[in-house]
N, C-alpha and C positions, 0 to 999 in steps of 0.2 A: 223774883227772879226765875226759880223753877218754873212756875207758871206760864213766864212770859216765854222760856227756852221752848216748852212743849207745844204752845202756839204756833212759835215761829217754825216748829218742825211738822206741824201738822199741817200749816199753810203750804210750807215747800213740798211736802207730798203730795199735797192736794196738785198742786202745779204740774208737777213731775208726771202726774196720771192723765192730766190734760193733754199734755205734750205727747204723750205715748198713743193717744188717738184710740177710738174705737178698734177693737180685733173679733176676730172668730178663730175658733180653735179646732184644729182637724187632729184626731187621734186614731189609731187603727192598728191592725196588725195583717201583714201579709204571709200567708201559708207558703211554705216553701222557699223563704226567704230569709237565710239566718242573719245576713248584713248587706250594706250596700248604700246606694243613693235611689231616691226618687226624685222626678223631676215635677215641679207644680208649675202650670200653665194657667194662664187667664185669658179669657176671650176679650181681645180687644176690637170692638166693632165686626170685623169679619176675619180677623185672623189670630190665631193664639200665640201669645208671646210668653217666652219663659219668665217666670217670676223667681224662684229660687230651687235649689237642691234640698232635699229633706233627708237627713241620716237615718237610716233603718239601723236600730240596735241588733244585738244579738238575741235572736227569738222571733225577730221578725215585727217588732213593735215600733210604733214611731209617735211622736206629738210634734206637732208646728202651731204657731201662731201666726195667723194671717191679720197684717195690719189693713184696714179699711179707711177709704179716704171721707167717705161719707155714708149715709144710710142707705144707698140705692143696693139693690142685689147684683150680685155678679157671678158669672160663669166662671169654674175653676175645674181644671182637669190634673189628674195625678197619672204619670206615666211611668212604665218600668221599662226601660230601654225604648223601643219603639212601641209597646203595648199599652195602649189607654186603660188604666185599670178600675178608674172611678171617675164621675162625673158628679159635680157640686154645684149648687148655688148658695153663696154664702151672702149672711148680712152679720151687721155688728151684734154681737153678744150669743151668736150660734156655736154651739159644741157638738162638732160632728163625730159619730165613732163608726169609723170604716173597718169592715171586714171583708178581705178580698185575696185573690192570689196572683201570682205574677204576669199571668195573660188577661186577669180581669174577668174570669168565666162566671166565676160565682161571687159577686160583687153584694155585700148588704150594706146600707148606709141608714142611721139612725142619727135623730137629732135636729132634722131641718126639714119643716113641711115642704118647703119650695124643692129641696133635693128630692125627696120621696115622689112628688109629682114629677119631676124631671127622670127618674130612673124608669118611673112607668111609662111615661112617654117614649122615651128611647127604647125600650122593649117592643113596644107596639110598632114603632116607627121600623125597628128592626126587622121586625116579621114580615111586614109589607115591603121593605126592601129587599129582602131575600127572595120573595114571593115575585116580585117586579124582574129581578134580575135573571131568576130561572126562567120566566115566561119569554123576556127578551131574548137569552141564548137559544132557547127552543124556537122561537120565531127566525131568528136569524139562520138558523140551522135549515130550517124547512125552505126559506127562500133560496139558499143557496142550494138545494137538493131537488129546486123545481116543483116542490109541493105547496103550490100557491094557496090549495084550500085550505091546507092546514096553517098556513101562514096566516091567512086572514082570520082564521078563527081564533088565533092566538093573540093576534092584534086587538082584537073584539075583546078576549080576556083582559088584555092589558089596559084597554080603555075603560071597562069596568072596575078593575082594581084602581085605577087613578080616581075615576068617580067617589067611589066607596071612601078611599081614603081622604078625599077632599072633605065629603060631607062629613066624615068622623071629627076632622080636623076643626071645621066650622062647630061642630057641635061642643067640642072641648073648650074652643074659644069661649063660647057663650056659657058654658057651665062653668069656667074658671076664669071670669073676667078680671080677676086681680092678682093673677099669676103671671109673672114675667116670662114662663115658660111658652106662652103663648106667642112672644117673637119668635122663638126658634122655631114654631110651626110655620110661621109665615116666610121663612125662608128656606124651608126644606126644599130639596130637589131629589127626584128620582136619579136623575143623572143631570149633567151639566147644562144641558138644553131642554130638561123638562123639569121645570118649577111646579110645586103644587098649585101655587097661586100665580098663573099665569095671565089671566085675564084681567084687563088695564079695569077693568069695573069691579076688580076684587079690592079696589083702593077703599071701598066702604068698610071692609073687614079690617083693613090697616088702620083706617081712621077709628073705627069702633077700639081697636086695642091700644091705640096711642091716646087718644081721649081719656080712657079710664086708668091707664098707668101713670100719664103725667099729672093726674092729681096726688099719687101717691107717691111716686119716685121723681119728681121734678129734674133733678141733678143727673139722672141716668144716661150715659154717654149712649147706651143701647137706642133710647128714645130720640136722642138726637139725629142718630143714623135713621131711624125710622120716620121722622119727620120729612126727612131728605128724600127718603123712598116716596113718601106720599107725595109729594110736592112733583116729583117726577111723574108719577101715575097719573095724578090730577091733570099736570101739563099735557099728557099724552091723551087722555081721555077728551079734554077738551079740543084738541087738534082733531081727532078723528068726529068730534059733534060738530066742530065747523066744516069739515069736509062733506058730512052727511047733509048739512043743513044749506050749503052754498049750492043749492037747487038751479038756482038761475045762472050763474056762470060755470059751475063746476069746480070752484076753486076759491079760498077764502081771500078776501080783498086785503090790500096794505095800502097805506097812506103814509109817505114819510117825506121829509123834506130833501131838496137835491141840494146842488152846490150852491146856488142861488137862494136858499131857505124857500124854495118854491115848494108846495106841498103837490107830491105827485103820486095819481093813484094807478096801482097795476090793472083796475077795471077800465081805466082809460085806453088800453091797449087791446080790449075786447074785438074779436074778430080777426085778429092777427095769430099768427104762429110766436108764442113767446117762450125765451129762454129766461126763465127765473134764478139768478145766480146769486148765491151767498158768498162773501169771500172776507178775506181781510187783506189790507195792505202791509201787514208785518211779516208775511209769508212771502218769500222772493219767487217761491213756485208758482203761488197764485197769480204774481203779477204777469210772469210769463204765459200763464194760462189764458191771461186776458188778449194775448198777442194771438193766441188761437182763436178766440172769440172776435177778435178784430177782422181776420182773414174770413172766417165765416160770414160775419155782418155784411162785410164789404160785397159777398157774393150774392148773399140772399136777402137783404134787406129791402131791394127795390121791388122781390117777389112778395113781401110781405112779411119777412121776419122782423121781429124786435126783440130788443134785450132789456130786462128789468133787473139791474144789480143792487144788491143789498150789503153794505159794510156792516160788518159787526164789530167795528173798531169802536172804541171811547174816545180816541183823538180824531175829532173830526176836521182839524186844522190838516194834521198827517193825511187824511183820507181825501181833501180836498187837492191837495197838493198834488197826489199820487193821481187822481183823476185828470187833474190838468196836465201833468208830466206824461201821462200816456195816451192824452187826448182820446178819451173815451166818448165816442159820438152817441151812445145810448143813455137812457135814464140810470142815474147812478143816483142813490139816495142813502142817507145814514142818519140815524137819531143820536147817536153816540151813547146809547144806553148798554152797548154790548150784548152779553147774553141776558141781559133784561129788557132787550127790543121788543117792543109789539110782534115785531116780524119774525124774530126768532123765536117765540114763544107759540105765536099762531101756527108756524110751520114745523114746530118740533124739531128744530134744527140742534143737532148733536155734533155736528162736525163740520168745518170747513176745508174745501170748498163743497158746496152741496148745489146740484143743479135740479131743478125741475124744467120740464119740457111741456108746455100747455097748447091744445090744438085750437084751430079755430073757433070751435063750438063751446071752448071753455073746459075742456076735459084734460085731466094731468094724463098725458100720454107716455112719459117715461122720466125716470128719476136717476141722477148720478151714471151718466152715460157721458163720455168724453172722445174726443179724436174723431174718427173716422164713423165710430158708431153714432156719434152726436150727429154729424153732418148727414149721415144716410138717414136718420129719423127725420131730422128737418126737411129733407129734401122730399122725403115720403109724404110728409104732411103739408107743403105748399103745393 
């Protein structure tokens, strides 16, 4: 009986351990802080979300167990008030020891190889960012004072810094192919409009990072987001390639069914001035925009204006009804594929409405112009 009881107790203990799941332990000391609270945040794709508060004991010490849902590494940050005092990458089984202060100026972290890489990378990027900000401020001041020669020199230094940092980033990624810190580099920005990997052809580097890490951390939410970014960049690159390769017409062709299920091609209108319009019947404002296009079409169709209008809707019945109700006289097409439509991907449509104006030679002459500006452009091309 006693043996049966012990066996049952061990079984229950094992079950309770399974329920608790994998954990990572954070221990540390914050100099200059006798007691209080720290905030633990986690990087959730592209934002930081608060996970919990950690109580700091008398003397500045603390200990906390982070529950992990799977074996994927995740980015965590410790904050004291509004100051980030530590950055970590935690995996199940990690036991991290932190020595820092209330401003995070002198932070040392042990117990996690990935965190060690992250700390080193953040220091390098911090130095580069400081240099970039300083040069940018000096360049702006030179421009304001009218010292254009100085401003140009500083601009060249900014460009040199950018190139060197990108070269360093690529070297880091190839040197540490199995580190999740590579993802951090892919999304680094010197400023909101100055990403480190800005060229769509950098998708090859994004793909390299993804292909390597996906075999190691297949459940990582960061890799899921990275795959979305890769898809967008590949789509953009494909669009650019099609634009470059469309030497005969000057634009990529589209062939889609109209309301009578007849395949209509954009290239059938070659030699005309064409308004290529992408729209959705679900937006009342875009239906109203069609009235403006009707006025324009009635005035210029006899002079050589044609409209090829692509619906991005998935409900083809509702689309066909809208075309009939508005009595749209031009070529209206829709394949019901929505965002997955070949026309949408070919022209890299990110929003509707979107308008392209194509001249008689097949050159894309304008994009997203409306009202008086659109009529002026059409009139000039005719």
